[in-house]
N, C-alpha and C positions, 0 to 999 in steps of 0.2 A: 504493500499500498504506500502511497505518494509520502504521508507523515511517520513513517515507522522509523525512518533514520532518525531524525529531530528529536521523536518522542524515546526513542533508547538512549540518547543522549543528556535529555533533560533530566530523565530518572534517575541518571549517574549522578547526575549534579546535585540535584535537589535536597534537601537536609530536613529535619524534622521540624525547625523552626528558622524564622529570618535571622538572616545576616546583613541583611539589609542594601545586600548585590544583585538586586534582581536582574539590572541591564547586563551585568557580566555574565552571571549563569546563561542567560538567553544568547548573548552575543556568543559565549564558548558553544554552546548546543548549534546553533546556526554553523559558527563555522568548521566545528568536529564533522557534523551531518554531510557538509560539502564537502569536505577534506580540503578547507583552506587552512593556512598559516592561521595560528592562535594569535590574534596581535589585537592590541586595544584601538577603539574607534577613535578616541577622542572627543565621543559624545559627552555631556557631562550627565543628561538626564534620560531616563529611562522613556519619557512621554515625548522626545525628539529622535525614536532611532525608526520610524516611517519611512525617509528616505534610504536610510541603509538598508533596510529591509527590501526595499524598492528595487535598489540596486543590486540585489541577488536573486531577483526574478518574483519576489511578493508581489500583491497588489491588494491594494484597500479594496474593504466590499463593506455593505451596508446590512451586513447578517447580522443575527441577534447572537450572544453567547451561546444562550440553549439550542442553537442550529449548529454551532462550532463543529469542525472536522477533525480528527487525528492529525497535529501539527500545524494546526493555525495557532498564529501568534495573537494577542490581544495587548493593544498598548492604551492603559487607561490614562485621560488626559490629567493635568496636574490641576492642583485645587490648593486654596489657600493653607489648608492642614498638610497637604502632601505635594508639595513645591516640585518634586520630581516624577510625578506619576509613578505609573508601574508598568512592569509589561511581563508577560508571561507566556506558556505555552499548553495547548491541549494535548495531553499526553493519551495514548493508548489504554490505560486504565481508566478512561473519561474523569481525570481528575486535572487541575489547572496547575503548574507547575513553574516556580522560576527559582530563586535561589533556595526555596522551601516548598514542600507538598502542601497547598492550600485544602481549606476545608470546603471552599466554595467559589465561586467567579471572584466575586469582590473581596480581596484580602485585607481591608483595613478594619482593627479590632474596633476602632472609632464607629463603624457603622456605613462609614462615607460610600456613596455610590454614585462616583463621577461617569461621565460622560467615555466612550471608548470606541475604539475601532478596532476590528480583526481584521488582519492580515492573511492571506493564504496563495501558498505556493502558486505561480502562475499556470503551471501545466495540471494543477488540481480544481483551476476554478471553471466552474460550468461555461459556456457560452452563451446560454440561455440562463433566465431565471428559474430556479428549482424551488417548489412549493417547501415552504416551511411545516412542520409538525402540525402547528395550529390549522395551518390551510389543508392539511392530508385529512385531519379528524376535527371535525367540527362537531362539537356536543352543543345540543339543545335542549330546554327543556319546554315539553309541551303539556298543556294541560286537556285532559281526555273526559268525557262525560262520566258522572257520577264522581266528580270530584278529585279522581286520582290523576298523578302525573308520572309521565316515564320520562327516563334521560335517554334518547337514541341517537345511534349515528346516523348521519343525513350529508351523505357527501360523496360526489362523481370524482373515483382517482383514477387519474390518466397516467399511464404509464407509457415510456418510449423506450422500445428495446431495440438498439441498431436504427434502422430506416424504418421498421416497423412499430407503426402504434397500435397500441391497445387501450381500450377506454372499458374500464371496470366501472362498473354502477350498483353501488350498495343503496339500497332503501328500505327503509321497513315503514311500512303501512300499518296502521291498527283500525 
């Protein structure tokens, strides 16, 4: 899989607790996974690594963290409490990692949830917009006779395999 190499590298680097070196950890994982020489970038803040990633074939996306793929890199923007921002990699055990293994996407103990951008390797970025998990499965609550209500799945799922297109339609009618 495209993100396996970087995932393996960040898993070797990340420790149980933060050392405040997220940018260095992610930089090393990127450089090692690409077979590059390990050298500093001169970039001071994690939130400024976007152009460095783009030079290495990553593209910024508008996807949400819930739709991340293995090997995606998230850059959290700076804020008054966190002036350098944060950078992290989504690994193959479905955890976000940087210099430490994170419990959730947002790493801050103070509960901060700054804006972010997810970068994906260019060769792993679909040419067309892919549906999110929420778009694929839309649950709605409907009220039926006799005052009962049921949750049900009501969505058409489109699958594209090669040049053949198949449309599966799942509708539950009561």
